[in-house]
N, C-alpha and C positions, 0 to 999 in steps of 0.2 A: 448527662445525669438525668435531665428532665425527660429525654427520649426513652431511656431505659425504664424510668418510673412509669411512663405511659404504657410501655409494653407489658410491664409487670401487672399493672391494673387491668389491662385488656385480657391477659391470660387468666387472671383471677375471675373476672366477670364471665369469661367463656366457660370456665370450670363450673361456676355457680349456675349458669344457665343450663348447662348439660345435666347437672345434678337435679335441678328443678324439673327438667323434662322427663327424668326417670321416675319422679314422684308423681305419677298421674293419679287420677281419682280412684282407679282400681286398687293400687297399692296402698294409698293413704287410708282408704275406707276400711281396710282390714283391721285397723287398730283404734277404732273409735268406740266409746261406750254405748250401750243401748239407751234409747230414749226413756225418759221418766215421765210420769203423768203431768208434772208441773212444768215441763220444758216448753218453751215458746220459740218462735222463729225470730221475733224482734224483741228488743228490750223496751220497758216502759219509758215514756218520754222524760220522766223526771230522773231516770237513772243516768249516770255519767258514762254512757257507752259511746260508741262511735256514732257521730251524727253528721249531718250535711252542713256545708257552709252556704247558707241560703243566698247570700248576696252574690256569690260567684258560681251558683249551681250550674248555669248553662255552660260556662266556660269549662268547668271541671268535667261535665258530662261529655261534651264534645271532645275534649282532650283525652278523656278516658278511652273512648271508643277508638280513636286514632292510635293512641299509644298501645292499646291492647293488640291491634292488628300488627303493629311493628314488632312488639314483643314476641308474639306467636311466630311471626315470620323469621325472627332471629333464631328461635328454637328449631324451626324447620331447617334453616340453613346450616345449623351446627350439628344436626343429628343425621345419622345414617339409618335410623329406624323408620322403615316404610309405614308401619302402623301409626307412628307419631305424625308423620307427614300427612297421611290421609285423614287422620283425626282432626288435625289443626287447620288445614287449609280452608275448610268451609267457614269456621269461626273467623278466620282472618278476613275473608271477603265480606262476611256478614257485618263484622264490626266496622270495616272501612266504608261499606255502603251506608251503614247507619250514621257514621260520621258525616258523610257527604250530605245525606238527607237533613240531618240536624243543622249543619253549618249553613246550608243553602236556605233553609227555612228561617233560621235566626237572622241571617243577613238580609233576606228579602223583607221580613217584617220590619227590621230597623230602617231599611231604606224607605219603605212605605211611610213609616211614621216620620222620618226625617224630611223626605223630599215631597211626597204627595200621597194621596190615597191611591189604592190600587185601581188601575184602569180596567174597563170592562174586558172580561175574558181572561184575566190573570188567574193563575192556579189557586185553588183552595189549599190552604196550608195543611189540611187534614189528609191530603193525598200522599201517595208514596212514589209517584212517577217522577224520576229524576229529570227526565227530558222536559217535562212541563215546568218544573222548578227552575231549571237552567234557562229556559226560554224567557221566563219572567225576570230572573235575576240579571240576565245579560243586559237588559235595557238600562240598568243602573250603572253599568261598568263602562268607564271611559279611560283611554281610547280602546276601541275594539281592534286590537292588533293581532299579530300572528299567534301570540301566546294564548289569547282568548279563544281563537279558532281551534287551536290544538287541544286545549283543555276541553272545549266543547265536544270535540270528536271522541275523546275518552269517556266523557259523561254519556254521550249517546251510545257508545259501544257497550258500556256497563248496563245502561237501561234496556238496550235491545236484548241483552242476555238475561236480565232479571227485572222485568218491567214492574212487577208488583211486590218485589222484595221478599220472595219466598224461595228462590232458587237455592240460596245458601242457608236458608232457615229450616227447610223441610228436607227430609231424605227422599229418595226417588219413590219409595212405596207410598209415602204420604202425599207427595206431589201428584202422582198418577191417580191416587184414590180421591183426593179432595178436589184438585183442580181439573180432573177428568181430561188431562192432556199431558203428554210426555214432554219433559224439558231436558235438554241436553246441556250439560255443564261444559263451559269452554275449556280449551287446553291452556295450561298455565306454565309459564317459565318463571321460576321462583325469583331469580335475580332481576328479571325484567319487571315483574310485579312489584318487587321491593322498591325499585327505582321510580316506577310510575306512581306508587302510593305517596312517596316522599315529594315528588314533583307536584302532584295534585294537592297535597296537604299544604305545601308552601303557598300555592296560588290562593286557595280558599281561605287560609288564615289571613292573608293579606287583604282579601275582600272583606272578611268579617271584621277585621280591625278598622278598616275604612268606614264600614257601616256603624260600628260602635262609636268611633270617635265623632262622626258626624252627628249622630243622635245625641251623644253626651254634650256636644257643643250647643246644640239647639236647646236642650233642657237647661243647660247652665245659663244661657242668655235669657231664657224665660224667667228664671228665678231671680235675676238681678233687679 
């Protein structure tokens, strides 16, 4: 009974995802009203509209980028529409790269506050180079086992393809015009990418949890 229920739920979710994928911005935008003079993009602060949960903002933002990448990958996996696949794959990689940058910076900052001040030569958190962030984050990770080395190779691979975070953010015309150099997008296997994103997510969530718990413990002890 439970197994059949799970199958029914899965089929329903699959249908809903497929329906969502067919309602892209081009079709939805055909049925919206025209703008009025008094229309604004955001609501006033005193209005009871959608707001942010400030105490968990960093967790929600990191989770949002990671979840968006998987949601879009699920749509790609379910669809046979070549236009949809080509449209969504760059946002998938942009969102996951953004997640990696956010979670490494968040973990790195918390480790620094928890264990020590940054040593000379550590990356500035304003940068976008994943390799530099990983180099500095790795010094706080123990033990440095095979999994750490394997994750490191994936981070280096992504950074080599997209060192400044623009490969999946700009189209080729903008990249060639603004960066004055041609960038080649890597070949992608959807199933393999899906698995790698989940594997990297599990690893970095574990590291971020460790950094958060350590800093919370230090702050809690200081308040006693």
